[in-house]
C-alpha positions in Angstrom: -27.5 204.7 61.4 -27.5 201.6 59.2 -25.6 199.7 62.0 -28.2 200.6 64.6 -30.9 199.4 62.2 -29.5 195.9 61.9 -28.5 195.6 65.6 -31.8 196.9 66.8 -33.7 194.2 64.9 -31.8 191.1 66.1 -34.2 190.2 68.8 -37.2 190.6 66.5 -35.6 188.6 63.8 -34.6 185.8 66.2 -38.1 185.5 67.5 -39.5 185.4 64.0 -37.0 182.5 63.2 -38.0 180.6 66.3 -41.7 180.9 65.5 -41.1 179.8 61.9 -39.3 176.7 63.1 -42.0 175.9 65.6 -44.7 176.3 63.0 -42.8 174.0 60.7 -42.6 171.3 63.4 -46.2 171.8 64.2 -47.2 171.4 60.6 -45.3 168.2 60.3 -46.7 166.7 63.5 -50.2 167.9 62.6 -50.0 165.8 59.4 -50.9 162.3 60.8 -50.9 158.9 59.1 -51.9 155.4 60.0 -50.8 151.9 59.0 -52.0 148.3 59.6 -49.2 145.7 59.5 -48.5 142.1 60.5 -45.4 141.6 62.7 -43.7 138.5 64.2 -44.3 137.7 67.9 -41.2 136.5 69.7 -42.0 134.5 72.8 -39.3 133.7 75.5 -40.0 130.9 77.9 -38.7 130.9 81.5 -36.0 128.5 82.6 -37.1 124.9 82.9 -39.9 125.3 80.4 -40.2 125.4 76.6 -42.8 126.5 74.2 -44.6 123.7 72.5 -47.4 125.5 70.6 -49.0 129.0 70.3 -52.4 130.1 69.2 -50.7 132.6 66.9 -47.2 133.8 66.1 -48.2 136.8 63.9 -49.8 139.9 65.4 -51.7 142.5 63.4 -51.4 146.0 64.7 -53.0 149.3 63.7 -51.0 152.5 64.4 -51.4 156.2 63.9 -49.3 159.2 64.6 -47.1 161.8 62.9 -46.6 160.9 59.2 -42.8 161.1 59.3 -42.7 158.6 62.3 -45.3 156.4 60.7 -43.1 156.2 57.6 -40.1 155.3 59.7 -42.1 152.5 61.5 -43.3 151.2 58.1 -39.7 150.9 57.0 -38.7 149.2 60.3 -41.5 146.6 59.7 -40.3 145.9 56.2 -36.7 145.5 57.4 -38.0 143.2 60.2 -36.7 145.6 62.9 -40.0 146.1 64.7 -41.1 143.1 66.6 -43.6 142.1 69.3 -41.9 140.4 72.4 -43.5 138.4 75.1 -41.4 137.4 78.1 -43.2 134.7 80.1 -42.7 135.2 83.8 -41.4 132.5 86.1 -44.0 129.8 86.8 -43.4 127.9 90.0 -46.5 125.8 90.4 -45.8 123.4 87.5 -47.0 119.9 88.1 -48.0 118.7 84.7 -45.6 117.8 81.9 -47.3 120.3 79.6 -50.0 122.9 80.2 -51.6 126.0 78.7 -51.5 129.6 79.7 -53.2 132.7 78.2 -51.3 135.9 78.1 -52.7 139.4 77.3 -50.7 141.6 74.9 -50.4 145.4 75.5 -48.5 148.3 74.2 -45.6 147.2 76.5 -45.0 144.2 74.2 -43.9 146.6 71.3 -41.0 148.9 71.0 -43.1 151.8 69.7 -42.1 155.5 69.9 -44.2 157.6 72.4 -45.7 159.7 69.6 -47.3 156.6 68.1 -50.8 155.5 69.1 -51.7 151.8 69.2 -55.2 151.6 67.9 -55.8 147.9 67.2 -54.2 144.7 68.3 -55.3 141.4 66.8 -55.2 139.0 68.6 -54.8 140.7 71.9 -54.5 137.4 73.8 -52.2 134.5 73.1 -52.7 130.9 74.3 -49.4 129.2 74.8 -48.7 125.5 75.5 -45.7 125.1 77.7 -43.8 121.9 78.4 -41.5 121.0 81.3 -37.9 120.2 80.3 -35.8 117.2 81.0 -32.6 115.7 79.5 -32.2 112.3 77.9 -29.7 110.3 75.8 -31.0 109.3 72.4 -29.4 107.6 69.4 -28.1 109.7 66.5 -29.4 109.3 63.0 -27.4 110.6 60.0 -29.3 112.7 57.4 -27.9 113.1 53.9 -28.9 114.9 50.8 -27.7 114.7 47.2 -25.8 111.9 45.5 -22.0 111.3 44.9 -20.4 112.3 41.6 -21.3 110.0 38.7 -19.4 106.7 39.0 -19.0 107.0 42.7 -20.9 105.6 45.7 -20.6 105.6 49.5 -19.4 102.2 50.4 -19.7 102.6 54.2 -20.3 105.3 56.8 -19.3 105.7 60.4 -20.1 108.4 63.0 -19.3 109.3 66.6 -20.8 109.7 69.1 -23.6 107.3 68.5 -25.7 108.8 71.3 -26.1 112.4 72.5 -27.7 114.2 75.4 -30.7 116.3 74.4 -32.9 118.6 76.5 -36.6 119.0 75.6 -40.2 118.6 76.7 -40.8 115.6 79.0 -43.7 114.1 77.1 -41.8 114.5 73.8 -38.6 112.9 75.1 -40.6 110.0 76.5 -41.5 109.0 72.9 -38.2 110.0 71.3 -35.5 107.3 70.6 -33.5 109.1 67.9 -32.4 112.5 66.8 -31.3 113.6 63.3 -28.2 115.4 62.4 -28.4 118.5 60.3 -28.5 117.6 56.5 -25.1 116.5 55.2 -24.6 117.5 51.6 -22.9 114.6 49.8 -23.6 116.0 46.3 -20.8 115.4 43.9 -18.3 113.9 46.3 -15.6 111.5 45.0 -13.0 109.3 46.6 -10.9 112.5 47.0 -13.1 113.4 50.0 -11.8 110.3 51.9 -8.8 112.5 52.9 -11.0 115.3 54.3 -13.0 113.3 56.8 -14.3 113.5 59.5 -16.9 116.0 58.7 -18.3 117.8 61.8 -22.1 118.3 61.8 -24.6 119.6 64.3 -27.7 118.0 65.7 -31.1 119.3 64.6 -32.6 121.7 67.0 -36.2 120.4 66.7 -38.2 117.3 67.0 -41.4 117.0 64.8 -44.5 115.3 66.3 -48.1 115.0 65.3 -50.5 116.4 67.9 -54.2 116.6 67.3 -53.6 116.0 63.5 -51.2 118.9 63.5 -47.5 118.7 62.8 -45.6 120.5 65.6 -41.9 121.3 65.6 -40.8 121.2 69.2 -37.4 122.8 70.0 -34.7 120.8 71.8 -31.2 121.7 72.8 -28.0 119.7 72.2 -24.5 121.0 72.6 -22.7 118.0 71.0 -21.4 117.7 67.5 -21.1 114.6 65.4 -18.0 113.4 63.6 -18.9 111.6 60.3 -16.8 109.5 58.1 -17.8 108.3 54.6 -15.8 105.7 52.6 -16.3 106.8 49.0 -15.4 104.3 46.2 -15.8 104.1 42.5 -19.0 102.4 41.6 -18.5 98.9 40.2 -20.5 97.7 37.1 -20.6 95.0 34.5 -20.8 95.8 30.7 -20.9 93.6 27.6 -18.9 94.7 24.5 -20.2 93.2 21.3 -18.3 92.8 18.0 -14.8 92.8 19.4 -12.6 91.8 16.5 -10.3 88.8 17.0 -6.9 89.2 15.3 -4.4 86.5 14.4 -0.7 86.7 15.3 1.8 84.5 13.5 5.4 84.8 12.2 6.0 87.0 9.2 7.0 84.1 6.9 4.1 81.9 7.9 3.2 79.5 5.1 -0.2 78.4 6.4 -3.7 79.8 6.1 -5.6 80.3 9.4 -9.3 80.3 9.7 -11.3 81.4 12.7 -14.8 80.1 13.4 -15.6 83.4 15.1 -13.9 86.6 13.9 -15.9 88.7 16.4 -16.8 87.9 20.0 -18.8 89.4 22.8 -16.7 90.2 25.9 -18.2 90.9 29.3 -16.1 93.0 31.7 -16.5 94.2 35.2 -14.8 97.0 37.1 -15.2 100.7 37.8 -18.2 102.1 36.0 -16.4 105.3 34.9 -13.8 103.1 33.1 -16.4 100.9 31.5 -18.4 103.9 30.2 -15.3 105.4 28.5 -14.4 102.1 26.9 -15.7 100.8 23.5 -15.3 97.5 21.6 -12.7 99.2 19.3 -10.5 99.9 22.3 -10.1 96.2 23.1 -7.3 94.3 21.5 -8.2 90.6 21.2 -6.0 88.1 19.4 -4.9 84.5 19.1 -1.2 83.7 18.7 -0.7 80.6 16.5 3.1 80.8 16.5 3.5 77.8 18.8 1.0 75.6 17.0 2.0 72.7 14.7 0.0 73.0 11.4 -2.1 71.7 9.9 -5.0 70.9 12.2 -7.9 72.3 14.2 -7.3 73.8 17.6 -9.3 75.4 20.4 -7.2 78.4 21.4 -7.7 81.0 24.2 -8.3 84.5 23.1 -5.9 87.0 24.6 -7.5 90.3 25.5 -5.6 93.4 26.3 -8.0 95.4 28.6 -7.2 98.5 30.9 -5.8 97.8 34.3 -8.6 97.6 36.9 -11.0 95.7 34.6 -11.6 92.0 34.7 -13.2 89.5 32.3 -16.5 88.2 33.7 -16.7 84.4 33.7 -14.4 82.1 31.8 -11.7 83.5 29.4 -13.0 83.4 25.8 -11.8 80.7 23.3 -12.1 80.3 19.6 -11.9 77.3 17.2 -8.9 77.8 14.9 -8.2 75.8 11.8 -4.8 75.8 10.1 -5.2 74.6 6.6 -3.4 74.3 3.2 0.0 75.6 2.5 0.0 78.8 0.6 1.6 78.2 -2.9 4.1 80.8 -3.7 4.5 82.0 -7.3 7.9 81.2 -8.9 
C-alpha cells in the first residue's frame, strides 16, 4: 500500500520538479539589467596597408539583458576580455599614398551573447586614415636610459648593423632617415659589463610624426635586431689634496738639524675618480730623504710621494727648500 503510494506519484513529482526549475530559470531571465561601458576598438588593416590615424579608438556601448549575463559581461570588460573588432576588407583601388575611409560599426563587431541587446553604440561610425606600405633602409640610432654606476662612464660605443630595412607608410618613410632602437638600460653598469657584450636589442615598432599639430605614432615593421657594444671605463678626475705633511728621513745618529721651508704641501693627483674619492691627505706619505746630503747648507730637494698605483701627480713633482744647520750638541 505504501509502496504503491510512492510509485504512483513519481510522474506527478517529476512534473512538479521540472516546473519548479523552469520557473526558476524564468525568474532569473525575467530580472534584467543594463550597463554602459567603454571598450577598446581593435582595427586590423588588410595586407599592403597600415592604419595611420582613427577618429576614435574607444567605443561606448549600452547593453541590456538577463542580470546574470550582464554581470558576466561587466566582469569581462573589467578584465579586458570583451573587445570591439573591425577587420577592414581588402581595398584594391588604392592610388594615393594615404587616404580616408569611413566604416560603420554594428553588433557584428562585438562578441556579445545572443541574450544581450545592444541598445546604444557611440560612435557608430569610425573614420580611418590608411597608408600604403613600402620598405626602405634607414640608419639606426641608439637610445639609452640611465647612467653608469658612480665613477664609471661609457668611453665608446659600437653597434651593428648600422642600417635596417623597415616597412611603413610611403609618405612617412619618404621623410624618415633614422629609426630608434628600443631603450637600452645602462643604469648602474660598470666595466664588468665589458665581458657581457654585445647586447641584442630590438628596433622600435613606431615612428612619431606631427600631422595637423597632432603627434601621431605610426606603426612600422622591422625584423632585424641590433648588436650593441659599450666600452665602460672608470671615470677619470683630478683632485687637489691640501695639508699633506712632509716628513724628513735621515739616519738614526744624524747630528744635524733639518729645517723645511714648507712642512705641508698641496698635491694635485689625477686618476680614477673612485680612487680619488676614497683618498685623503692623511693617506699620502710625503717625505724628503736627506741621507745623501752633505751638511751644512741649503738645498732644493724633490719631495717623494707614495700614492696608490693608478694615480699620477699632476704637473711637476713637488720640491721643498731644505736647510741643514748647526750641529746638535750632545750632553756629556
